[in-house]
C-alpha positions as CSV (number, residue, x, y, z in Angstrom):
1,M,-60.7,43.9,28.2
2,I,-57.3,45.4,28.8
3,S,-56.4,48.6,30.5
4,V,-53.7,50.6,28.7
5,K,-52.0,53.8,29.6
6,R,-49.5,55.4,27.2
7,H,-46.6,57.3,28.7
8,G,-44.4,59.3,26.2
9,A,-41.1,61.0,26.5
10,G,-39.6,62.4,23.3
11,S,-39.6,59.6,20.7
12,E,-40.1,56.9,23.4
13,L,-43.5,55.3,24.0
14,L,-44.0,53.2,27.1
15,V,-47.2,51.2,27.2
16,A,-48.4,50.1,30.6
17,A,-51.1,47.4,30.3
18,C,-52.9,44.9,32.5
19,D,-56.1,43.0,32.6
20,L,-58.9,45.4,33.4
21,G,-59.8,43.7,36.7
22,L,-56.3,44.0,38.1
23,V,-56.0,47.8,38.1
24,G,-55.5,49.1,41.6
25,R,-54.5,45.7,43.0
26,R,-51.2,44.6,44.6
27,F,-49.6,41.2,44.5
28,E,-46.6,39.9,46.5
29,E,-44.4,36.8,46.3
30,G,-41.4,36.5,48.5
31,E,-39.4,39.8,48.0
32,L,-41.3,40.7,44.8
33,C,-44.1,43.1,44.7
34,L,-46.3,44.0,41.7
35,E,-48.5,47.1,42.3
36,L,-50.8,47.9,39.4
37,R,-51.4,51.5,40.3
38,P,-54.2,53.3,38.5
39,G,-51.9,56.3,37.8
40,F,-49.6,54.1,35.8
41,Y,-51.8,51.2,34.4
42,G,-55.3,52.8,34.5
43,G,-56.2,54.3,31.2
44,E,-58.1,53.3,28.1
45,R,-60.2,50.1,28.0
46,V,-59.1,48.4,24.8
47,D,-59.7,45.1,23.0
48,R,-56.9,42.7,22.1
49,R,-56.6,44.1,18.5
50,L,-56.0,47.7,19.6
51,F,-53.7,46.5,22.4
52,L,-51.5,44.7,19.9
53,E,-51.5,47.7,17.6
54,L,-50.2,49.8,20.5
55,L,-47.5,47.3,21.4
56,A,-46.4,47.3,17.8
57,I,-45.3,51.0,18.1
58,A,-44.2,50.8,21.8
59,T,-40.5,51.1,22.6
60,I,-41.1,49.9,26.2
61,A,-43.9,47.9,27.7
62,N,-44.9,46.8,31.3
63,L,-47.5,44.1,31.1
64,A,-49.5,42.1,33.7
65,G,-52.3,39.6,33.7
66,E,-53.3,36.5,32.0
67,E,-55.1,38.1,29.0
68,T,-52.6,40.9,28.6
69,V,-49.4,38.9,28.8
70,G,-51.0,36.0,27.0
71,A,-51.8,38.2,24.0
72,A,-48.2,39.6,23.9
73,V,-46.8,36.1,24.0
74,E,-49.1,34.7,21.3
75,A,-48.2,37.7,19.1
76,G,-44.5,36.8,19.5
77,L,-43.7,40.1,21.3
78,V,-42.8,38.4,24.6
79,D,-40.8,35.2,25.1
80,P,-42.8,32.9,27.3
81,G,-39.6,32.0,29.1
82,C,-39.3,35.6,30.2
83,V,-42.6,35.8,31.9
84,I,-42.5,35.8,35.7
85,R,-45.4,35.3,38.2
86,I,-45.9,37.5,41.2
87,G,-48.6,36.3,43.5
88,G,-49.8,34.1,40.7
89,V,-50.1,37.0,38.2
90,P,-48.0,36.9,35.0
91,H,-45.8,39.9,34.5
92,A,-43.5,40.7,31.6
93,Q,-41.6,43.7,30.2
94,F,-40.0,44.4,26.9
95,L,-37.7,47.0,25.5
96,R,-37.4,47.6,21.7
97,M,-34.1,49.1,20.6
């Protein structure tokens, strides 16, 4: 399962999503820090199908976790070369213009 929270402002839709088990955790690597705060990432529990439907209408996305980032990569929404790992956790963002 994937945790998804929608954040809207005007016509923009930011989708913050991560693997369900990662909500509330913090990961560090060197100077990088990935904090998956419940207020930002904690939301609906969705399956892969609904997650990809939400990404299809998102203008911005912040993604973390093997399942979440993997689904976005497999759907062609994130270039695998743009995925970074922080504390072993994959993280990616996208902006649709």
